[in-house]
N, C-alpha and C positions, 0 to 999 in steps of 0.2 A: 628552385626549392619545390619539392613535391608536397602535395596535400595528403595527409594521412587519412585513409578510410578504414575504419575498424571492421574487421571480419568477425563473424560469430565465433570462429575458432580461437581468436585472440582475445576475446572478451573475458575479463576477470570479474566474477560475481562474488561480492562479500556479503556477509550477513550482519544486520543491525537490529538492535532492540530499542524501541522507543516506548516510553511510558506516557499514556494519553491522559492521565489524571490531571484535571484542572488546566487542560490545554484547549484552546478555541478550535472548533471543528474545521472551519475553512482554512485557517492559517496552517494548521497541522497537515491537512490534506494536500495542500499545495507543495509543502516541503517533502512529503512522502512520495507524491507523484513525480517530482523532479528526481528524487533518489532512485525510484524504481525505473524510470526512463533512462537515467544516466546523464541527465543534463548538467550535473554538477561535476562531471569528469572532463578533463581536457581532451579525451578521445571520443567525445560525443559524435555519433553519426546517426542521422535521423532514420535510416533504413535498417539499423541493426540494434538488437537487444543487448545493450552494454551496461545495463543498470544493475543494481544490487537487490538482494532480498531484504524485506523489512518485516519485522515481527512487532505487532502492536499489542501491548498488554494494557490491562485496566481500561478496556474500551467502554465500559459502562459508566466511567467517571469523566467522560469528555464534557466540555462546557459548550452550551449553546444558549442563545437568547430566547426569551419567551417560552412557549410551550412546544418548541420543536422536538424536544426529546420524546415527548409523549405523542405528538401528532405525526412525526415522520417515521412511519413504520413501512418497511418494504417486505412484502410477502411474496412467496412463490408457492404453488401447489402442484403436486405431481398427479392430481386427479385420482389418487388412491386414498382410501380411508387413513387418516392420520398423516397425510402427506404435506401438511402446512409447515413451511419453514420461514423463519424471520431472518432478515439480514441486518447487519449493523450499519448505522448511518455512515460510519467511516468508510466502509467498503464502497458504498454507492457514491460518496463524494470523490474518492480517489478514482473510481472507474470512470466518472464523468470527465476527468481531467486527462485521461490517456487517449491515445488515438483510437478511432472507431474502425479498426480493421483487424486482420489476423495477428499482426504484431502487437496490437493493444491488448488482445485477449491473452497472448503469451506473456506480456508484461504483468498483467493483472494477477496471474497465478503466482507471482513472486511476493504478493502481499498476504501476510498471515495475521489474522486478528483474533485475539483471545480475550475473554471476559475478565479473568483474574490475573494474578501475578505469575502463575505457572504457564509454561509452554513446553511442548515436546521437542524443541530444537536446540537443546543444550549441546548435543554432539557436534553441531556445526560451529560451535564456539563463537556466537555472535558478539559483536562489540556494542557497548551501550552508546546510544546516540542521543544527544540533547540538541534538537534543532533550535536555532535562534529565531524566535517568533517576534 
């Protein structure tokens, strides 16, 4: 019996939408990281990007304990006037759970986070995903 090794040409990437309102940050981030990496599929191969795209809506309504929502702010600056950008804490939580190499950067690009209910990915026909937390 041969072991199946997934090639990047054979990988099938689906699109999922998850609503982050009233979900706990860490538990949701682990489920998203597993879905992006493809660990929930029977064809999981560690050296291949076989995961799915995940669109997170209502990112501002995520639940954290204490004052983490106010204290945890991640900023980047382009060193140009007005170049200050803030990131969502969901992005940083998921990024920390992915591999720290070129493949991890490629996987992280499959995460799309939006503040409200609307997102520009309707043409990909994403499925609604309710992770069991």
